[in-house]
C-alpha atoms as an extended CHARMM CRD file, in Angstrom:
* protein
*
        68  EXT
         1         1  MET       CA             13.2490000000       -8.6170000000       14.7450000000  PROA      1               0.0000000000
         2         2  GLU       CA             15.4860000000      -11.5470000000       13.7660000000  PROA      2               0.0000000000
         3         3  SER       CA             12.4280000000      -13.7380000000       13.0940000000  PROA      3               0.0000000000
         4         4  ASP       CA             11.2610000000      -11.1680000000       10.5190000000  PROA      4               0.0000000000
         5         5  LEU       CA             14.4570000000      -11.6410000000        8.5060000000  PROA      5               0.0000000000
         6         6  MET       CA             15.1690000000      -14.3950000000        5.9890000000  PROA      6               0.0000000000
         7         7  ALA       CA             18.5410000000      -15.5410000000        4.7720000000  PROA      7               0.0000000000
         8         8  PRO       CA             18.9760000000      -16.0220000000        1.0120000000  PROA      8               0.0000000000
         9         9  THR       CA             18.9240000000      -19.7960000000        1.5390000000  PROA      9               0.0000000000
        10        10  ASP       CA             15.4650000000      -19.5320000000        3.1140000000  PROA      10              0.0000000000
        11        11  LEU       CA             14.1070000000      -17.2720000000        0.3900000000  PROA      11              0.0000000000
        12        12  ALA       CA             15.5870000000      -19.4250000000       -2.3650000000  PROA      12              0.0000000000
        13        13  THR       CA             13.7930000000      -22.4450000000       -0.9080000000  PROA      13              0.0000000000
        14        14  LYS       CA             10.5330000000      -20.5180000000       -0.5300000000  PROA      14              0.0000000000
        15        15  LEU       CA             10.6190000000      -19.3050000000       -4.1410000000  PROA      15              0.0000000000
        16        16  GLY       CA             12.0580000000      -22.4740000000       -5.6760000000  PROA      16              0.0000000000
        17        17  LYS       CA             15.0370000000      -20.5110000000       -7.0040000000  PROA      17              0.0000000000
        18        18  SER       CA             18.7630000000      -20.8650000000       -6.5400000000  PROA      18              0.0000000000
        19        19  GLN       CA             20.8460000000      -18.5850000000       -4.3610000000  PROA      19              0.0000000000
        20        20  ALA       CA             22.6980000000      -17.6060000000       -7.5370000000  PROA      20              0.0000000000
        21        21  ALA       CA             19.4050000000      -16.4450000000       -9.0730000000  PROA      21              0.0000000000
        22        22  LEU       CA             18.7260000000      -14.2930000000       -6.0130000000  PROA      22              0.0000000000
        23        23  ALA       CA             22.2350000000      -12.8320000000       -6.2330000000  PROA      23              0.0000000000
        24        24  GLN       CA             21.6090000000      -11.9900000000       -9.9010000000  PROA      24              0.0000000000
        25        25  TRP       CA             18.2750000000      -10.3660000000       -9.0100000000  PROA      25              0.0000000000
        26        26  ARG       CA             20.0380000000       -8.2560000000       -6.3770000000  PROA      26              0.0000000000
        27        27  TYR       CA             22.6320000000       -7.1890000000       -8.9340000000  PROA      27              0.0000000000
        28        28  LEU       CA             19.9530000000       -6.3020000000      -11.5010000000  PROA      28              0.0000000000
        29        29  GLY       CA             17.6480000000       -4.7160000000       -8.9160000000  PROA      29              0.0000000000
        30        30  ILE       CA             14.6800000000       -6.8520000000       -9.9420000000  PROA      30              0.0000000000
        31        31  GLY       CA             14.0920000000       -9.0120000000       -6.8730000000  PROA      31              0.0000000000
        32        32  PRO       CA             12.6380000000       -8.2280000000       -3.4740000000  PROA      32              0.0000000000
        33        33  PRO       CA             14.3100000000       -5.4700000000       -1.4370000000  PROA      33              0.0000000000
        34        34  PHE       CA             17.1450000000       -6.7140000000        0.7500000000  PROA      34              0.0000000000
        35        35  ILE       CA             19.2240000000       -5.5860000000        3.7060000000  PROA      35              0.0000000000
        36        36  LYS       CA             23.0080000000       -5.7830000000        3.9820000000  PROA      36              0.0000000000
        37        37  LEU       CA             24.2420000000       -6.4530000000        7.5110000000  PROA      37              0.0000000000
        38        38  GLY       CA             27.9580000000       -6.3350000000        7.0450000000  PROA      38              0.0000000000
        39        39  ARG       CA             28.5990000000       -9.0550000000        4.4810000000  PROA      39              0.0000000000
        40        40  ASN       CA             25.2900000000      -10.7970000000        5.1840000000  PROA      40              0.0000000000
        41        41  VAL       CA             22.2000000000      -10.3450000000        3.0310000000  PROA      41              0.0000000000
        42        42  ARG       CA             18.7860000000      -10.6080000000        4.6470000000  PROA      42              0.0000000000
        43        43  TYR       CA             15.2340000000      -10.1400000000        3.4060000000  PROA      43              0.0000000000
        44        44  ARG       CA             12.3870000000       -8.7400000000        5.5160000000  PROA      44              0.0000000000
        45        45  THR       CA              9.3520000000      -11.0050000000        5.3730000000  PROA      45              0.0000000000
        46        46  ARG       CA              7.0320000000       -8.0380000000        4.7880000000  PROA      46              0.0000000000
        47        47  ASP       CA              9.1930000000       -6.7850000000        1.8800000000  PROA      47              0.0000000000
        48        48  VAL       CA              9.1500000000      -10.2260000000        0.2570000000  PROA      48              0.0000000000
        49        49  GLU       CA              5.3630000000      -10.5070000000        0.6320000000  PROA      49              0.0000000000
        50        50  ALA       CA              4.8600000000       -7.0010000000       -0.8310000000  PROA      50              0.0000000000
        51        51  TRP       CA              7.1740000000       -7.8460000000       -3.7320000000  PROA      51              0.0000000000
        52        52  LEU       CA              5.2590000000      -11.0650000000       -4.3940000000  PROA      52              0.0000000000
        53        53  ASP       CA              1.9920000000       -9.1060000000       -4.3840000000  PROA      53              0.0000000000
        54        54  ARG       CA              3.4250000000       -6.8160000000       -7.0770000000  PROA      54              0.0000000000
        55        55  GLN       CA              4.2700000000       -9.8680000000       -9.2030000000  PROA      55              0.0000000000
        56        56  THR       CA              0.6250000000      -10.9660000000       -9.3440000000  PROA      56              0.0000000000
        57        57  MET       CA             -0.8120000000      -10.9540000000      -12.8620000000  PROA      57              0.0000000000
        58        58  GLN       CA             -4.2810000000      -11.4900000000      -14.2580000000  PROA      58              0.0000000000
        59        59  ARG       CA             -3.1560000000      -13.0770000000      -17.5170000000  PROA      59              0.0000000000
        60        60  THR       CA             -0.0670000000      -13.7500000000      -19.5750000000  PROA      60              0.0000000000
        61        61  GLY       CA              1.3440000000      -10.5770000000      -21.0690000000  PROA      61              0.0000000000
        62        62  ASP       CA             -0.1520000000       -8.2290000000      -18.4600000000  PROA      62              0.0000000000
        63        63  PRO       CA              2.2780000000       -5.8700000000      -16.7760000000  PROA      63              0.0000000000
        64        64  ALA       CA              2.9390000000       -6.7930000000      -13.1350000000  PROA      64              0.0000000000
        65        65  GLY       CA             -0.0330000000       -5.8000000000      -11.0180000000  PROA      65              0.0000000000
        66        66  GLY       CA             -2.5260000000       -6.6130000000      -13.7650000000  PROA      66              0.0000000000
        67        67  ALA       CA             -3.3940000000       -2.9330000000      -14.2940000000  PROA      67              0.0000000000
        68        68  ALA       CA             -4.8340000000       -2.2110000000      -17.7270000000  PROA      68              0.0000000000
């Protein structure tokens, strides 16, 4: 199971974002789902991939998912 979890540092690198940006997303509830293990935040790989799939757009201005 541990290999299925990413630390914020790993996800920040993967997405090209800062850890502060991820913390802000968590606060706003707009980023990928996360798990709190005590004081540690972790992201499931499958949750991140599903979240990225929902961010896919067909063109600028389309709502996430590209549905018309």
